[in-house]
Structures are given as C-alpha cells and as structure tokens.
C-alpha positions as CSV (number, residue, x, y, z in Angstrom):
1,X,-19.0,-13.5,8.8
2,X,-20.8,-10.6,7.4
3,X,-18.2,-9.8,4.9
4,X,-17.7,-13.4,3.6
5,X,-18.7,-13.6,0.1
6,X,-17.5,-14.7,-3.2
7,X,-13.7,-13.9,-4.3
8,X,-13.1,-10.7,-6.1
9,X,-13.2,-10.8,-9.9
10,X,-9.4,-10.0,-9.8
11,X,-8.7,-13.0,-8.0
12,X,-11.0,-15.2,-10.2
13,X,-9.4,-14.1,-13.5
14,X,-5.8,-14.4,-12.0
15,X,-3.9,-17.2,-14.1
16,X,-2.4,-20.1,-12.3
17,X,1.1,-19.6,-11.8
18,X,3.8,-21.6,-13.6
19,X,6.0,-23.5,-11.3
20,X,6.4,-22.5,-7.6
21,X,5.4,-19.0,-6.6
22,X,8.5,-18.2,-4.6
23,X,10.6,-18.1,-7.7
24,X,10.2,-14.2,-8.0
25,X,12.3,-13.9,-4.8
26,X,15.5,-15.1,-6.8
27,X,15.2,-12.3,-9.5
28,X,17.9,-9.9,-9.6
29,X,15.6,-7.0,-8.4
30,X,14.5,-9.1,-5.4
31,X,18.2,-10.2,-4.7
32,X,19.2,-6.6,-4.4
33,X,16.4,-5.9,-2.1
34,X,17.4,-8.9,0.0
35,X,21.0,-7.8,-0.1
36,X,19.9,-4.1,0.9
37,X,17.9,-5.5,3.9
38,X,20.5,-7.8,5.3
39,X,23.2,-4.9,5.3
40,X,20.6,-2.3,6.5
41,X,19.7,-5.0,9.5
42,X,23.3,-5.6,10.5
43,X,24.3,-1.8,10.1
44,X,21.5,-0.8,12.4
45,X,22.4,-3.4,14.9
46,X,26.1,-2.3,14.7
47,X,25.1,1.3,15.1
48,X,23.2,0.3,18.4
49,X,26.3,-1.4,19.6
50,X,28.2,1.5,18.9
51,X,26.0,3.9,20.7
52,X,25.9,1.3,23.6
53,X,29.8,1.8,23.8
54,X,29.5,5.5,23.7
55,X,26.9,5.4,26.5
56,X,29.2,3.3,28.7
57,X,31.9,5.9,28.2
58,X,29.6,8.5,29.5
59,X,27.6,10.0,26.7
60,X,23.9,9.9,28.1
61,X,22.3,10.6,25.0
62,X,23.6,7.6,23.4
63,X,21.4,5.3,25.8
64,X,18.4,6.6,23.8
65,X,20.1,5.4,20.6
66,X,21.5,2.2,22.0
67,X,17.5,1.1,22.1
68,X,16.5,3.1,18.9
69,X,18.7,1.4,16.4
70,X,17.7,-2.0,17.0
71,X,14.1,-0.9,17.1
72,X,14.8,0.3,13.6
73,X,16.3,-2.9,12.3
74,X,13.0,-4.4,13.6
75,X,11.0,-2.1,11.6
76,X,12.9,-3.0,8.5
77,X,12.6,-6.6,8.9
78,X,8.7,-6.1,9.4
79,X,8.7,-3.8,6.2
80,X,10.7,-6.3,4.3
81,X,8.5,-9.3,5.3
82,X,5.1,-7.6,4.5
83,X,6.4,-6.6,1.3
84,X,7.3,-10.1,0.4
85,X,3.9,-11.3,1.8
86,X,2.0,-8.9,-0.4
87,X,3.9,-9.9,-3.3
88,X,3.1,-13.7,-2.8
89,X,-0.5,-12.5,-2.3
90,X,-0.6,-10.8,-5.6
91,X,1.0,-13.8,-7.5
92,X,-1.5,-16.0,-5.7
93,X,-4.3,-13.7,-7.0
94,X,-5.5,-13.1,-3.5
95,X,-5.2,-9.3,-4.1
96,X,-5.2,-7.5,-7.2
97,X,-2.0,-6.2,-8.7
98,X,-1.7,-2.5,-8.1
99,X,0.3,-2.3,-11.3
100,X,-2.7,-3.6,-13.3
101,X,-5.3,-1.5,-11.3
102,X,-3.2,1.7,-12.1
103,X,-3.3,0.8,-15.8
104,X,-7.2,1.1,-15.5
105,X,-6.8,4.8,-14.8
106,X,-5.8,5.7,-18.4
107,X,-9.6,6.0,-19.2
108,X,-9.9,8.7,-16.7
109,X,-9.3,12.3,-17.8
110,X,-5.8,14.0,-16.9
111,X,-5.7,14.9,-13.4
112,X,-8.5,13.0,-12.1
113,X,-6.3,10.5,-10.4
114,X,-4.8,13.3,-8.3
115,X,-7.2,14.2,-5.2
116,X,-9.5,16.9,-6.1
117,X,-10.0,19.6,-3.4
118,X,-13.2,21.5,-3.4
119,X,-13.7,24.5,-1.4
120,X,-17.1,24.9,0.9
121,X,-18.1,27.9,-1.5
122,X,-17.8,25.5,-4.5
123,X,-19.7,22.9,-2.8
124,X,-22.7,25.1,-1.6
125,X,-22.9,26.7,-5.1
126,X,-22.6,23.6,-7.2
127,X,-25.8,22.1,-9.2
128,X,-26.5,19.5,-6.5
129,X,-30.2,19.0,-6.5
130,X,-31.0,22.2,-8.8
131,X,-32.0,20.1,-11.8
132,X,-33.3,16.8,-12.9
133,X,-31.0,13.9,-12.4
134,X,-28.6,13.5,-15.5
135,X,-29.2,16.9,-16.5
136,X,-26.1,19.1,-17.1
137,X,-24.0,16.0,-16.0
138,X,-20.3,16.5,-16.2
139,X,-18.5,13.8,-17.9
140,X,-15.4,14.6,-15.9
141,X,-17.5,14.2,-12.7
142,X,-19.0,10.9,-13.8
143,X,-15.4,9.6,-14.4
144,X,-14.1,10.6,-11.2
145,X,-17.2,9.0,-9.5
146,X,-16.7,5.8,-11.2
147,X,-13.0,6.1,-10.1
148,X,-13.9,6.6,-6.5
149,X,-16.4,3.8,-6.6
150,X,-13.7,1.4,-8.0
151,X,-11.3,2.3,-5.1
152,X,-14.2,1.8,-2.6
153,X,-14.8,-1.7,-3.9
154,X,-11.0,-2.3,-3.9
155,X,-10.8,-1.8,-0.1
156,X,-14.1,-2.9,1.0
157,X,-12.5,-6.0,3.0
158,X,-9.3,-4.0,4.2
159,X,-9.1,-4.1,7.8
160,X,-11.6,-6.9,8.7
161,X,-8.9,-9.3,10.2
162,X,-7.7,-6.4,12.4
163,X,-11.0,-5.5,14.0
164,X,-11.6,-2.4,12.2
165,X,-14.8,-3.5,10.6
C-alpha cells in the first residue's frame, strides 16, 4: 500500500455524470466503432476458416494462418474492451481525460511537446553546474521541465496493479 494516497486532483474535480455512464456507447461514433469490431471479428474468423479449408486441401502454409486469424480476432476484442474500459474510467473521473491534458500543452513553447534529442556533446558542454542556480535559466527549458514533471505525476501509479512497481 505504499502508493495508496489521496485521489488525483483531476478525479476530484471531475463533475458527476448526468444519467448512466454507459450512454456514450450509443453515440454514432461509438456505434460505428462497435460495427467495425463486429465485422472485423467475424471477418477474421471467416479468414481462419478459409485458411483451414485450404490447409485441408494440401496447402501447408495455411495451417499457420488457420490459427493466426482467430488470434487476431481475439486481439481485436481485447483492444475494443480496453478502449471501452478506459472511456468508462475517464467518464467516472478515475483517470484524467487525455484531451484535456493535451489542452494544457498550449502554454508550452512550440516544439516542446515533441521529444527533444540532446547529443552527448551538447549535454557535456551545457551550463549545468557552471553558474549559480537560477542564473541564465532558459525559459524554454523551464517550460519543458514543468511538462516532464506533469507527465511524471500523471503516470506515477501506472503499472502498480501489474506488479511493475
């Protein structure tokens, strides 16, 4: 229980949902997503059956595809279920909405949201430790460090249920 603590500020500020939380699943965008998943699932199972019949007819390579297509169908169902689960968690306020978190990046300078690559030469010749703290502090660097601190705070407890922390 070392990571147990108060709920995040984003979860505390989330408004209570009006009506059932599952209603978002009936919106046109989500209905299209469900239809795509059903068609994909049955299509992959059909392809597995087709490969099975080809394998019975003597095509040795089709034996591998006979088992691959149903596996792909299973991956699609797991992805679909996790997407719905994450959306439920967002709507219940258990995790921050990535769209609102991304909106917070507008205060950062252009190009800061993209990973910055620093060569070893730049890192070695940088002003780290050369002057007093706060002297020649770069505004862009400060904004980027604030961005990294926010990302670290957001992923602080990720993986704790999977034995990763």
